[in-house]
C-alpha positions in Angstrom: -6.6 -30.5 16.6 -2.9 -30.9 16.5 -3.0 -29.3 12.7 -5.0 -26.4 13.8 -2.6 -25.6 16.6 0.2 -25.4 14.4 -1.4 -23.8 11.2 -2.6 -20.5 13.1 1.0 -19.4 14.4 2.4 -20.4 11.0 -0.3 -18.4 9.2 0.3 -15.5 11.5 4.0 -15.4 11.0 3.7 -15.9 7.3 1.1 -13.3 7.1 3.1 -10.7 9.2 6.3 -11.2 7.1 4.6 -10.9 3.8 2.6 -7.9 4.9 5.5 -6.1 6.5 7.5 -6.4 3.2 4.8 -5.9 0.9 4.1 -2.5 2.8 7.7 -1.7 2.6 8.1 -1.8 -1.0 4.8 -0.3 -1.7 6.1 2.6 0.5 9.2 2.9 -1.2 7.3 3.2 -4.4 4.9 6.0 -3.2 7.9 7.8 -1.8 9.8 7.6 -4.8 6.6 8.7 -7.0 6.0 11.7 -4.9 9.9 12.6 -4.8 10.2 12.3 -0.9 13.6 13.2 0.8 15.8 9.9 0.4 18.1 11.1 3.2 15.4 10.7 5.6 16.3 7.6 8.0 13.1 6.0 7.5 13.5 6.3 3.6 17.1 4.9 4.1 15.7 2.2 5.9 13.0 1.2 3.4 15.8 1.4 0.7 18.1 -0.9 2.6 15.4 -3.7 3.1 13.8 -3.5 -0.6 17.1 -3.0 -2.4 18.4 -6.6 -3.3 15.3 -7.8 -5.1 14.8 -4.6 -6.7 18.3 -4.7 -7.9 17.7 -7.8 -9.8 14.2 -6.8 -11.2 15.5 -3.5 -12.5 18.0 -5.3 -15.0 14.9 -6.6 -17.0 11.9 -4.1 -15.9 12.9 -0.5 -16.9 11.0 2.4 -15.1 8.4 4.3 -17.0 9.0 8.0 -16.7 9.2 8.6 -12.6 7.3 5.3 -12.1 9.4 2.5 -10.6 7.8 -0.4 -12.5 10.1 -2.9 -10.7 8.6 -1.9 -7.3 5.1 -2.5 -8.7 5.9 -5.8 -10.2 7.5 -6.8 -6.8 4.6 -5.9 -4.9 2.1 -7.7 -7.1 4.3 -11.0 -7.0 4.7 -10.8 -3.4 0.8 -10.3 -2.8 0.3 -13.1 -5.1 2.8 -15.4 -3.5 1.4 -14.3 0.2 -2.2 -15.4 -1.0 -1.2 -18.7 -2.8 1.0 -19.5 0.4 -1.5 -18.8 2.9 -4.3 -20.3 1.1 -2.5 -23.7 1.0 -1.3 -23.4 4.5 -4.9 -22.8 5.6 -6.3 -25.6 3.3 -8.5 -22.8 1.4 -6.6 -23.2 -1.8 -5.8 -26.4 -3.6 -4.0 -27.3 -7.1 -7.2 -28.8 -8.4 -9.1 -25.5 -7.7 -6.5 -23.1 -8.6 -7.9 -20.4 -10.7 -5.4 -17.7 -11.8 -7.7 -15.1 -13.2 -9.8 -14.7 -9.9 -6.3 -14.7 -8.2 -5.0 -12.1 -10.1 -8.0 -10.0 -9.6 -8.2 -10.3 -6.0 -4.5 -9.3 -5.8 -5.2 -6.3 -7.8 -8.1 -5.3 -5.4 -5.8 -5.9 -2.4 -3.4 -3.6 -3.8 -5.9 -0.9 -4.6 -7.1 -1.4 -0.9 -3.5 -1.3 0.2 -2.8 2.0 -1.7 -6.4 3.6 0.0 -5.3 2.6 3.5 -1.8 4.1 3.2 -3.1 7.2 1.8 -5.7 7.3 4.5 -3.6 6.5 7.5 -1.0 9.0 6.0 -3.5 11.9 5.8 -4.9 11.1 9.1 -1.5 10.9 11.0 -0.2 14.1 9.2 -3.5 15.8 10.7 -2.9 14.3 14.2 1.0 15.5 14.0 0.0 18.9 12.9 -1.7 19.6 16.2 1.4 18.5 18.2 4.3 19.4 15.9 4.0 23.1 14.8 7.4 23.3 13.3 6.9 20.1 11.3 10.8 19.5 11.1 10.7 15.8 12.3 11.4 12.9 10.0 8.0 11.6 10.0 6.2 14.8 9.5 8.5 15.3 6.4 7.4 12.0 4.8 3.9 12.3 5.7 4.0 15.9 4.2 5.7 14.4 0.8 3.1 11.5 0.7 -0.1 13.3 1.3 0.4 16.8 -0.3 0.0 16.0 -4.2 -3.3 14.5 -3.3 -4.4 17.4 -0.7 -3.5 19.8 -3.3 -6.0 18.5 -5.7 -8.7 18.7 -3.0 -7.7 22.1 -1.9 -8.5 23.2 -5.6 -12.0 21.9 -5.4 -12.7 23.9 -2.2 -13.8 27.5 -2.2 -12.2 30.1 -0.5 -13.1 29.8 3.5 -11.0 32.5 4.8 -7.9 30.4 5.4 -9.8 27.5 6.8 -8.2 24.3 5.0 -11.0 21.4 4.8 -8.6 19.2 2.4 -7.8 16.7 4.8 -11.5 16.2 5.8 -12.4 15.9 2.2 -9.6 13.7 1.3 -10.2 11.2 4.1 -14.1 11.0 3.0 -12.8 10.6 -0.8 -10.5 7.8 0.1 -13.3 5.9 2.6 -15.8 6.7 -0.6 -13.4 5.3 -3.2 -13.0 2.1 -1.0 -16.7 1.6 -0.8 -17.1 2.0 -4.5 -14.0 0.5 -5.9 -13.4 -2.7 -3.7 -16.7 -4.6 -3.5 -17.2 -5.1 -7.4 -13.6 -6.2 -7.8 -13.7 -8.8 -5.3 -17.3 -10.0 -6.6 -15.8 -10.1 -10.1 -12.8 -12.0 -8.6 -15.2 -14.4 -6.7 -17.1 -14.9 -9.9 -14.1 -15.8 -12.1 -12.5 -17.9 -9.4 
């Protein structure tokens, strides 16, 4: 009982810290990829907290075009460390039963899930803010626009002319949910078979 008493708070703290930093690095990667305004206070905050490890990684991992590969590597390594650390603390992972193949595939699936969730909530938040902030000049609105507009543009091109009615947000939300349902279960199943 004593072990469980201390394990749950430790797991909660570790999970929170890892999740926060993984999301911060991932958001920095996405905002850089979609060329968001990095003078924005939110962008500046993400740059400040993610710069130290990325500065080191970029010495060895060059960017490919406008893809910041150092950020992707850092996100992958952080998620891998989070899974291993939490697995050992919770007692669900041991050195004798360690399977790198299954773990790598699980991390890959988790990062796809993170991408889909970030995009889903960004599109949803953009839709909500558009009802209240018609000007669209605040920092959050501008970042959400930068993050979601490339995807929404694709969905808009798929829709017929509806006389000014824009259903791209509805289509994007449905598409992201569908992608999660179709992509993630096979990946997790394959990871459990390998593991």
